[in-house]
Legacy VTK file of the C-alpha trace (Angstrom):
# vtk DataFile Version 3.0
C-alpha trace
ASCII
DATASET POLYDATA
POINTS 382 float
0.033 -0.044 -0.020
1.353 3.405 -1.109
2.204 5.629 1.928
-0.077 8.694 2.276
1.732 11.998 1.302
2.034 14.775 3.648
-0.101 17.872 2.718
1.676 21.053 1.695
-0.216 24.151 1.368
1.306 27.216 -0.507
-0.320 30.562 -0.036
0.030 34.044 -1.420
-2.228 37.015 -1.491
-2.251 37.184 -5.336
-1.840 34.129 -7.546
0.470 35.855 -10.071
3.195 35.712 -7.349
2.855 31.921 -7.247
2.494 31.596 -11.080
5.749 33.330 -11.409
7.796 32.190 -8.466
6.524 28.544 -8.317
6.124 27.833 -11.993
6.747 24.066 -12.480
7.862 23.823 -8.940
4.505 22.812 -7.661
4.434 19.964 -10.145
7.714 18.920 -9.006
6.596 19.097 -5.245
3.652 16.967 -5.975
5.769 14.042 -6.519
6.301 14.045 -2.783
3.496 15.865 -1.391
-0.194 16.751 -1.735
0.004 20.180 -2.789
-2.882 22.805 -2.334
-2.604 26.396 -3.379
-4.631 29.124 -1.503
-4.883 32.669 -3.105
-7.276 35.285 -4.469
-9.652 33.829 -7.025
-8.063 35.561 -10.031
-7.398 33.993 -13.420
-3.853 32.934 -12.619
-5.237 30.632 -10.093
-7.054 28.579 -12.690
-3.875 28.520 -14.792
-1.897 27.106 -11.792
-4.401 24.425 -11.300
-4.247 23.302 -14.877
-0.600 23.694 -15.423
0.787 22.194 -12.013
-1.887 19.780 -11.556
-2.631 20.808 -8.090
-5.643 21.640 -6.117
-6.598 25.372 -5.634
-8.751 27.264 -3.218
-9.783 30.855 -3.923
-9.916 33.277 -1.037
-10.176 36.906 -1.586
-7.248 38.575 0.231
-7.072 42.452 0.038
-3.732 43.919 -0.906
-4.103 46.855 1.230
-4.563 47.126 4.997
-8.484 46.655 5.573
-9.209 45.587 9.165
-12.734 44.317 8.825
-12.154 42.526 5.371
-8.686 41.111 6.822
-10.494 39.909 9.885
-13.133 38.025 7.690
-10.383 36.561 5.616
-8.618 35.287 8.645
-11.853 33.710 9.961
-12.224 31.973 6.343
-8.576 30.793 6.496
-8.908 29.260 9.960
-11.974 27.371 8.627
-10.163 26.087 5.569
-6.950 25.151 7.376
-9.078 23.254 10.019
-10.684 21.352 7.173
-7.546 20.641 5.147
-5.395 19.867 8.112
-2.044 20.588 6.249
1.228 19.327 7.596
3.006 22.521 6.208
1.640 25.881 5.433
4.150 27.963 3.458
3.242 31.492 2.683
4.821 34.433 0.593
3.990 38.143 0.454
3.305 40.446 3.424
-0.445 40.061 3.633
-0.564 36.360 3.079
2.251 35.971 5.505
0.414 37.823 8.194
-3.010 36.105 7.917
-1.762 32.707 6.764
0.766 32.464 9.663
-1.846 33.675 12.101
-4.494 31.352 10.744
-2.045 28.401 10.641
-1.160 28.883 14.224
-4.510 29.197 15.426
-5.761 26.070 13.651
-2.785 24.119 15.023
-0.728 23.603 11.871
2.584 21.981 13.020
4.846 23.544 10.459
4.413 27.230 9.546
6.980 28.578 6.957
7.074 32.099 5.695
9.307 33.383 2.902
10.551 37.016 2.889
11.004 37.919 -0.720
11.787 41.570 0.196
10.926 43.956 2.804
8.822 47.062 2.371
9.242 48.849 5.739
12.801 50.064 5.107
11.610 52.537 2.535
8.500 53.536 4.533
8.018 56.490 7.023
6.174 57.425 10.055
3.178 55.302 11.017
3.050 53.467 7.917
6.750 52.068 8.799
5.596 51.169 12.202
2.584 49.285 10.994
4.674 47.323 8.369
7.305 46.515 10.920
4.564 45.462 13.506
2.953 43.125 10.791
6.272 41.488 9.953
6.928 40.834 13.681
3.508 39.145 14.031
4.162 37.018 10.859
7.502 35.862 12.497
6.051 35.210 15.961
3.361 32.989 14.355
5.869 31.190 12.054
7.976 28.227 13.071
10.443 28.814 10.156
11.522 31.921 8.578
13.140 32.029 5.115
14.831 35.285 3.965
15.253 35.151 0.077
18.895 36.555 0.565
21.344 37.525 3.023
20.610 41.201 2.673
16.922 40.494 3.668
18.273 38.412 6.518
20.542 41.295 7.952
17.687 43.796 7.481
15.391 41.518 9.616
18.018 41.168 12.305
19.082 44.833 12.365
15.528 46.045 12.815
14.862 43.421 15.421
11.934 41.987 13.618
12.625 38.432 15.160
14.931 36.545 17.354
14.119 33.397 15.669
16.737 31.544 13.402
16.647 32.902 9.933
17.856 30.742 7.122
18.686 31.457 3.588
18.467 28.511 1.219
21.333 27.932 -1.116
22.761 31.159 -2.579
19.400 32.831 -2.023
16.452 33.356 -4.476
13.261 31.186 -4.248
12.539 30.857 -7.912
15.676 29.650 -9.612
16.035 29.871 -13.394
15.522 27.537 -16.183
18.909 27.764 -17.770
17.832 26.142 -21.135
15.046 28.596 -21.467
16.993 31.555 -20.593
20.095 30.821 -22.882
21.519 33.177 -25.606
21.667 30.044 -27.695
17.986 29.202 -27.446
16.679 28.574 -31.191
13.272 29.923 -30.807
14.497 33.494 -29.883
16.871 33.915 -32.747
14.491 35.219 -35.540
13.134 38.102 -33.323
16.493 38.916 -31.707
18.051 39.271 -35.277
15.530 41.821 -36.139
16.277 43.747 -32.735
20.040 43.606 -32.897
22.334 46.389 -34.032
25.991 45.514 -34.368
26.869 49.303 -34.715
25.286 50.144 -31.383
26.042 49.154 -27.779
22.699 48.284 -26.210
21.609 48.748 -22.618
18.577 47.172 -21.389
16.261 47.758 -18.258
13.526 45.281 -17.506
11.148 46.421 -14.608
8.364 48.731 -13.678
8.535 52.324 -14.866
8.841 53.603 -11.279
10.986 55.956 -9.221
12.065 53.308 -6.766
13.384 51.151 -9.780
15.791 54.182 -10.334
14.455 54.935 -13.780
15.165 58.691 -13.280
18.892 58.082 -12.666
19.007 55.650 -15.450
17.417 57.992 -18.070
19.463 60.967 -16.856
22.745 58.852 -16.850
21.988 57.550 -20.448
21.279 61.154 -21.681
24.587 62.303 -20.424
26.371 59.416 -21.976
24.567 59.790 -25.329
25.590 63.485 -25.555
29.280 62.158 -25.846
28.399 59.002 -27.989
25.819 58.224 -30.614
26.657 54.574 -30.702
24.681 53.489 -27.699
20.927 52.857 -27.233
18.474 51.738 -24.385
15.662 49.364 -24.230
13.182 49.992 -21.489
10.943 47.018 -20.967
8.156 47.375 -18.376
4.836 49.013 -17.575
4.061 52.329 -15.907
3.591 52.350 -12.270
0.880 54.836 -11.465
1.595 54.932 -7.636
5.371 55.661 -8.108
5.547 57.620 -11.534
8.884 59.223 -12.378
8.891 63.016 -13.096
7.242 64.391 -16.196
10.823 65.300 -17.393
11.901 61.720 -17.277
8.869 60.270 -18.907
9.100 63.040 -21.675
12.725 62.072 -22.304
11.677 58.271 -22.598
9.041 59.171 -25.129
10.984 61.503 -27.455
14.697 60.453 -27.159
15.538 58.599 -30.501
18.172 56.383 -28.869
15.568 55.045 -26.140
13.030 52.443 -26.987
10.373 51.874 -24.620
8.342 48.738 -25.334
5.866 48.690 -22.511
5.314 45.152 -21.019
6.444 42.239 -23.242
5.598 38.607 -23.006
9.261 37.524 -23.654
12.182 39.476 -22.616
14.656 37.008 -24.168
14.988 38.274 -27.633
15.651 41.730 -26.289
18.303 40.685 -23.916
19.959 38.591 -26.726
20.012 41.782 -28.811
21.473 43.691 -25.850
25.039 44.131 -24.425
24.469 44.861 -20.756
21.379 44.989 -18.295
20.958 47.702 -15.837
18.898 47.594 -12.631
19.453 50.960 -10.672
16.744 50.009 -8.071
16.414 51.431 -4.534
15.261 48.218 -3.199
14.788 44.590 -4.071
14.399 41.222 -2.487
16.192 39.173 -5.138
15.693 40.610 -8.393
14.980 37.935 -11.101
15.782 40.294 -13.962
19.413 40.327 -13.001
19.536 36.503 -12.843
17.829 36.291 -16.176
20.176 38.753 -17.732
23.278 36.943 -16.260
21.728 33.684 -17.892
21.451 35.311 -21.262
25.118 36.268 -21.042
24.825 39.863 -19.928
26.918 41.649 -17.543
24.804 43.825 -15.251
25.085 47.161 -13.636
23.170 47.277 -10.372
22.906 49.288 -7.225
24.532 48.257 -4.005
21.210 46.924 -2.441
19.864 43.642 -1.125
19.670 40.858 -3.747
21.467 42.614 -6.514
24.759 42.766 -4.726
24.315 39.135 -4.009
23.934 38.256 -7.603
26.765 40.581 -9.013
30.279 40.540 -7.881
31.869 43.838 -8.665
34.187 43.617 -11.731
33.536 39.855 -12.083
30.131 39.557 -13.783
29.134 43.117 -13.551
29.550 46.520 -11.763
28.052 47.684 -8.574
27.217 51.359 -7.951
25.607 53.393 -5.098
21.789 53.774 -5.225
20.473 57.102 -6.397
23.795 58.192 -7.718
23.307 59.300 -11.446
27.126 60.330 -11.938
28.364 56.811 -10.638
25.764 55.039 -12.797
26.876 57.152 -15.968
30.559 56.409 -15.188
29.711 52.681 -15.039
27.788 52.779 -18.278
30.805 54.449 -19.928
33.219 51.984 -18.480
31.513 49.006 -19.931
31.266 50.716 -23.409
34.928 51.755 -23.483
36.851 48.998 -21.467
36.539 46.124 -23.690
38.756 43.761 -21.834
36.741 44.348 -18.688
33.518 43.983 -20.569
34.555 40.665 -22.231
35.593 39.190 -18.829
32.375 40.090 -17.276
30.361 38.726 -20.216
32.287 35.435 -19.959
31.498 34.947 -16.312
27.973 36.090 -16.312
26.115 33.019 -17.502
28.495 30.554 -15.675
27.828 32.243 -12.410
24.035 31.978 -12.761
24.354 28.344 -13.617
26.558 27.673 -10.636
24.216 29.474 -8.065
20.716 29.835 -9.534
19.830 26.894 -11.825
16.325 26.069 -10.813
17.113 22.405 -10.159
19.493 23.616 -7.476
17.113 25.964 -5.914
14.381 23.319 -5.971
16.618 20.708 -4.361
17.448 23.190 -1.536
13.729 23.649 -0.813
12.930 20.076 -0.949
15.699 19.206 1.435
14.567 21.923 3.694
11.010 20.429 3.758
12.268 16.905 4.291
14.496 18.146 7.214
11.659 19.989 9.129
8.957 17.163 8.498
11.522 14.607 9.874
12.751 16.548 12.774
9.297 17.768 14.056
LINES 1 383
382 0 1 2 3 4 5 6 7 8 9 10 11 12 13 14 15 16 17 18 19 20 21 22 23 24 25 26 27 28 29 30 31 32 33 34 35 36 37 38 39 40 41 42 43 44 45 46 47 48 49 50 51 52 53 54 55 56 57 58 59 60 61 62 63 64 65 66 67 68 69 70 71 72 73 74 75 76 77 78 79 80 81 82 83 84 85 86 87 88 89 90 91 92 93 94 95 96 97 98 99 100 101 102 103 104 105 106 107 108 109 110 111 112 113 114 115 116 117 118 119 120 121 122 123 124 125 126 127 128 129 130 131 132 133 134 135 136 137 138 139 140 141 142 143 144 145 146 147 148 149 150 151 152 153 154 155 156 157 158 159 160 161 162 163 164 165 166 167 168 169 170 171 172 173 174 175 176 177 178 179 180 181 182 183 184 185 186 187 188 189 190 191 192 193 194 195 196 197 198 199 200 201 202 203 204 205 206 207 208 209 210 211 212 213 214 215 216 217 218 219 220 221 222 223 224 225 226 227 228 229 230 231 232 233 234 235 236 237 238 239 240 241 242 243 244 245 246 247 248 249 250 251 252 253 254 255 256 257 258 259 260 261 262 263 264 265 266 267 268 269 270 271 272 273 274 275 276 277 278 279 280 281 282 283 284 285 286 287 288 289 290 291 292 293 294 295 296 297 298 299 300 301 302 303 304 305 306 307 308 309 310 311 312 313 314 315 316 317 318 319 320 321 322 323 324 325 326 327 328 329 330 331 332 333 334 335 336 337 338 339 340 341 342 343 344 345 346 347 348 349 350 351 352 353 354 355 356 357 358 359 360 361 362 363 364 365 366 367 368 369 370 371 372 373 374 375 376 377 378 379 380 381
């Protein structure tokens, strides 16, 4: 008789997070666990059910703080957890972490795991910062195991005294991993479009992310404009959608629209052809958890220029597979951009290292195996 599988319940407040961060992982975990996904009843939840072959439960979870609605959601989660009786509840995202860990603890779930993929409170101010820190403290108090996505997030949790519980970073960090065959400059399916996009007479920078202040888009555009005044053999791809709540200045938006050497595509379904047609990825963000665009760029063989922030400075080793500059420093960013264009020896060395470092650290098989080993360890030791 086949041994009954332990039940693993994965939870996020929005299903797109699980759709992105757990793509193909849930099907892999289903070999060893009965996997159930709980998230808001949006279209991605049905996609997850079909693609991963797992059971899903739709629960409306408000993204913003809403005390009455949040309390009702908490009661609903308690009811679900008591009915499902999972062996492990594993949450991600702040709101899902808070409500999921509270409900799991109250429901008597034995193993309660929360992953911090990034922290919001360090950039907040006043009462908002206090509320965000308090909710993270409650999440940690209710969890039995806490997984920061990287060492930078781990240090911030400790420095701000969010918890005194042990904090564990799995592998080299990152909870997603990367399919190194899919993100490969040699992947045949991207070659036709990449050939159309490529310009051998131009050095191409690429940015992938939200068009938002906190992504450093203002500094990026200003640095590019300064450099393009001196050189006409550079261009910039900007891939991403506008962020209404954190929009850059009108001057920056105007420059993006009307600078001939800047091509803003909006959101694209496949970034790989653009990366293949580029020479260097830039992410001048103010804060990150563990930026996937930098890993994807590295897998595509691109050196990356990043700011000295959590996650980014764990993926990039300065001068080895990219360059690290201070956040919010336009002049330093401009100098780094000029350096990768002009110093061919440095550029070639960083490009040669870029993909190999991603394969060694962030191949999704390695990331998945780290998570599976963690689950096995906690189930056997508790």
